[in-house]
N, C-alpha and C positions, 0 to 999 in steps of 0.2 A: 504494500500500500504506500503510495507516495503521499506525503503529508501535504495538504492543500492550504492555500493562503486564506481561505474564507473561514477558517476555524477560530479567528480571534480579531479583536478590534485593532490591534497593532497593524496587522496586515491590511485591513480595510482602510485605515487612515493613511498608510503610506501609498496604497494604490490610488486612493482618491486624490492625493496630492500630486499624482502624476499629471493631472489635468488642471492643477491649480495655477492661477495667475498672480497670486499675492506675494510670491517670493521676490526678494529685492536684492539679491547678491550680485547680479550682473554676471559677467563672464570672467573666468580665471583661465590662465594658460600656464600649466606646469611644463617648463621648457628645459631640455637638455639631459633628462634623467634616463636611467635604465628602467623600463616598464615591464614588470612581471604581472600579467593581467589576471592570473588566477585560473585560467582555463587549462593550463598545462602546455600552452604554446611556448615556443622559444621567446626569450626576452627580446624586447625591442630596445636596441641601443640608440642613444641620442634621440629619445622619443619626445613626443609632445602629447599632452593630455589636456583637452579643453572641456571646461564645465560651464554651464549657464544655469542660473537659478537653482543650484544644487544638484543638477543632473549632468552626467557625462554626455557630451555631444560629439566628441571626436577623439580618437586615439590612433597614433601612428608615428612613423619616422618623421623627423623634423623636415626632411627634404620634400615630403609629399603631404604634409598636414598643415594647411594654412592656418594662421593665427588671426582671429578677428581683430580688427584695429582697436576696438573698444576694450579688449580683454586686458585685465591686470596680469602682467607677467610675473611668474614666480620661478626664479632660477634654481633648478635642482640639478645642475650640472655635476656629474660624478656621483650622484645619489641613486638610490634604488627605490622605485615606487611599487607598492603592493596594494591590493584591496584591503579594506578593514577586516580584522579578524572577527569571527563569529564563535562564541563559546556556546556549544549546544547543551551543556549541562553545568550550570552554575547555581548559586543561591544569592539572594539579595535581601538585605534589610534587617536581619536579626542581630548581627554581631557588632559590638563596639569594643575595640581593644581585644581582650581575651574573654569577654563576657557575652553571653547570649541574652535574648529577651529584650532587645532594644529596638524592636520593629516600629518605625514611624516614618512619616513622609520625608523628613529631612535626612534620615539615615539611608533610605532608599536612594535619594538623589545623590547623596555624598558618595555612595558606593558605585553608582553608575558613572559618576564623574571620574572616580578612581580607575574603573575599568577602561574608560575612554582614554585616559592619559597613557595607559599601557597599550593602546591600539586595539582594544577589544571594543568594537563599535556596536555590537549586538550581543545580548545575553539572554539565553533561554533559562529562566529561573524555574527549576524543577522541584517545587515544593516549599511549603511553609509561607507562601505568599498570602498577605493579608489585604485588607481593604485598600490601604495606601498604595500598595504595589499595583493593584488593578487600576487605581486612579491615575497613577503616573503613566502606566501603559496607555490608558484611554485618552489622556489629555496632552501627551507629548506632541508638540507640533513637529510633524515629520520634516518640515523644511527649515524651521528655525530651531535647530537642536545642536547642542555641543556636549551632550553626554551620551552614554551608550543607550541604544534602544533596548526596550525590555519586553520579553515575553513571559507569561506567568502561567502557573499550573494550579494555584490555590493550595489547599492542604494536601498532604500525602494521605490518600484514603486508606483507612484501616477498619472496615466494617466487620461485624461478627456474623451477619446473616446475609443471604441472597437479597432479601427485601431491603435491608440497610444498604447493601452495595448499590442497588439500582437507584435508591433514593439519593445516595451520596453523589453518584455520577451526575444525576440531573441537577442537583444543587450547584455543583461546580460548573456544569455546562450552561446553566441559566446566567452565569456571570461572564459567559463568553471566554472561558479560559482557553489558552492556546494548547494545553495538554492536560490530560488526566495522568496522575502519577501514583504508582503503587510500589510497595516493597514485597518481594517474595524472597525472604532471606531469614534464616534463624540466628544470625549473628554468631556464627561458630558454635551453635547449640545452646545459646543462652536465652533465646526467646522463641515463642511459638511462631510458626511460619504460616502465612496466609494459605487457606485451603483452596484446592483447585476449583471447587464449585463457586467460591467467592470471586476469584480473579476471572473466571470464565464469565460470570454475570457482569462484572465490571467491563470486560472487553466487549461483550455484546451490547451493553447499554451505551458505552462510549462510541461504538460504531454507529448505533442508531442516531446518536446526537451529532455525529460528524466530528468528534474530538479525538485526536490521536492519543493512544495509550502508551506512556513511557513506563518501563519496568526496571526497577532496581532489583537485580538478581546477583547471585554469587556463583552457583554451580551450574554445570552444563545441563543437567536434567531439568532443572527449573527454567533455564533459558529456552530449552526446546519446548517444554510444556506451555509456557506463557506465549511463546511465538505461535504454537499451534492453536492456542485459544484466541489469538487475535492481537497480540502485542504489535505495536507499530514502531517502537524505538527501544533498542537495548541500551540502557543508561549506564551500564558499567561493563567491565570485562568479565568473561568467564575465568574463574580463578582456582577451580578445584582440580581440573584435569584438562588434557589437551582436547581442543575442539575436533569434531569429526566431520566427515563428508555430509552426513545427514543434516547437521546444523548449518553448515556452509550452504548447502543446496536450499534449505528452507529460507535462510536470510536472503539469498539471491532471488529465489522464486517470488517472494513476497515484497522484494525491494525494500527491506528493512535495514536501517542504518545502525551502526554499532559504534559506541564511543568508549574508549578504553579507560579513561579517568585514572591514568597511572599515578598521577600526583595524589589522588585520594589514598592509595596504598602507602605512598611515600610519607604522607603526613602522619600516619599512625605510629611511625617509629623514628622519624628523622631527628626528632628533638631529644633522643636518648644521648646525644652528644652535640657537637658543634657543627651544624650544617654548613657546607661550603658557601651557601648563598648568604650567610650572615655577613660576609665580607664583600659581597657584590654590590657596587654602588647603584646598579639598576634596581636592586631590592631595597637597599637602605634609604634611598632618597624618598621613599613613600611610607616608611614604617617608623612609628614612634620608638625611639631607643628603649623606652621603658618596657615595651613588649618583648624586645630581644633580651633584655636583662632578665625578665621573668622566665623566659624559655631557657635561659642558661642556668637557672637555679639547680644546684646539684641534686636536691631531693626530687625535683620534677624529672630530671633526666634519669635518675636511678629507678623511678617507678616505671618508666618505659622500658628500661633494660630488663626489669624483672617481670614485665607484663607478658603473659603467654600469648595473648591475642596480638600484641604489637609485634612480637617476634615471629608469630605465624605469618602475619601480613608481609613482614620483611623477607623471610626466608622461603616461604612457600607461595603465597598468593601473588606477590609482585613478579617474581620470576616466571610463574605460569602465565600471568596476564601478558607479559612481554612476549613470550613465545607464541601465545595465541594471537596476539596482534600481528605478528609477522606472518603467521599462517593465513589469517583472514585477509590481510592486505594482499598477499601474493595470490590468493584465490579470487580476487576481484570483488570482495565484499566492500560496500560503501562504509569506509571508516571516517569518522568525523572527530574533530578536536573537541574535547570536553574535559572538565577538570573536577567537578564537584566542589569548586572553590566557593568560599563564602562562610562556611562554618569556622569555628575558632581555629586559628593558626593555619588555615588554608587560604593563603594570601591572594586576594582578588587582583587580577592583572598580571602580577609576577608569575603566579603558578601557571598561567596559560603559556607563557614563554618556556617555563620549565617543562611543561607537558610536551611541547613540541620538541624540545631537546631529547626527552626520554623516548618519544616516538621514533626519532632517528636512531637512538641507541638500540631500540628494539628491532631495527632493520628496515624501516621505511626510508625512502630518499627524501632529501629536503623538498623537492618539488611535490612529492606525494603529500608530505605534511602540510605544506603551504596550501595545497588544494583542499586538504581535509579541514582547514580552518577558514576557507573562503568559498570557492565554488561548490564543493561537495556539501559543505555545511549548509549553504544557502539552499541547495536543492533538497537536502534532507529536512530542513525546516519549512519548506514551502515558500521561501522568500525569493521569488523570481527576479526581483528588482535590486538584489544585493549580490555580493559574492565575487564579482569580476569587475575589471576596469574595461568596460565596453560601453559603447554609445547606448543611451537609454537607461542605464543603471544609475542609481544614486551615487553621488560623488563621495564615497567613503574611501579616502586615500591615505595611505601611510607612507612616510618618507624616511628612509634609512640611510645612514652614512655609508654602510657597507652592505654587500650583496648576500642575503640569506641563502641563496642557492649555493654559494660557495661554502658556507658554514652556517648551519641553522642557528648557532649562537649569535650570529649577526642580527637577529631580530632585536637583540638588546642594544643595537645602535640606533634605535628609533629616535628620530629628531622632531617630527611633526605629525600630527593627527588631524585629519579633516573629516567631518561627518556632514553629509549633504552639502558640501561646499563651505561648511563653517569650520574655522580653525578652533581646535580644542586648546584652551589656555593651559599652560603648565601650572603645576601646584604653586599657589601663592601669587599668581598673576591676577 
C-alpha cells in the first residue's frame, strides 16, 4: 500500500498552497553549486537552482539554465546542495532537557525549529502527539515556514478489546491524523504484547478510514504477522533474527517501507561511557552543557553497564538490525531514514545525521542513504511535492560545505537550510 497524501491536513495544506498566490518571496537563484537532486541521478556540477514563491522552477547546469533578471543570486560556488531531509519516525513535544511530560505549543515549535537547523525539514511524529501538535500541523503556513513541517499520529493505541480498538482508531482518524501507531512488542519479556485479534481490528479499521498503520515491532514473526494483517509502515528494525525471503517478498509485494531506527538501539546503551559525539561541535552547538554533564555522571553510566536490556540492545539487537538493513536494502526493499528521536537523550536533529552514518556503516552507499532521507522518504510518506530538487517541488534546500556523496559524515558540514524558499535562522539569530 502506498501511503496517500489525503490522509492528513498537512498534506492538504501544502497541496492547496501549490495554487496559492499570496507568497511574497520572489525569485532566488542558487548559483555555482554541486546539485544532488535526491533522485539518484548523477550530481550536476556548476549547477543553478531557481525558486519562485517557495517552489522550485528550474534546475540544471549553469551553461543551459537561464537566471531570471529579477532573481536574488545566492552564490554557492564549491558547495553541495541536497533536498531537505525527511525523518519518517521521530517524536515531538514531550521532552525538555532530560525530563518528559513537557508537551505544549511552545515546546513543539522549539523542537521543530531545532530539527530544521539540522536540515530535517519534515518530521513524521509517530506517537504521543497531543492537541498542540495537531494545531501546529493544521495551522502551519506551508509557504511562510522556517521550521520543520510536522506530521502527527496522536496517541500510541493500546486497546484491550476489539471494540476498544475500533473505537480508538476512529477517535484518532476523526482528528485527521497522518498515521495510526501501535506497538507489538513485549519489551524483552517485561510487558504483555498486543494480541493478534486487536492489531488485526486496528488494521482493518485504519484501512476503512484511509489512515496508514505504523507498527513498532521487534521480532521477525510479529513483523510478518502485522504486515499480513495490514500494516503499512514498519517503524523499527527486525532485531531478533535474520530476515527471510518471505518477509522481503511481503514488504515488496505490499510496497511497505521499512525504517531501521539504528540510533534508537544506540541510545539504550551509548551513555554507559563517553560517546564520541560529546566532543563533536555539530552536536554540542545545540545541546545544553548541563545535559552532557548529567549523562556523564558515573552512577548513571554504571546503571547502563549493569543493565541487561541495555547490553542486549548493544550486543544482540543492534548488530542484527544492521545486518538486516543490509539484506533488505540489497533486496530492493524501500528503506527510509528514521530515528525515533525525541525521547530523552535521543537528540533531535543530530541523531538523524548519526543515523545516516550508521546506515552507511551497515552497508548502504551514501547515495542510497541520501535517497532514503529524501526521495524515498517522501514517496513512503505520500509527500509528492517534497523529497527532490526538481521543478514543481517545494524549495527545501540544504547547502553543505563538502560533498556527502564522498563521505556521509559531510552532512555535518551543513551551512544553510531553506524551507519553501525561507532561510532557517541559526540558533540565536
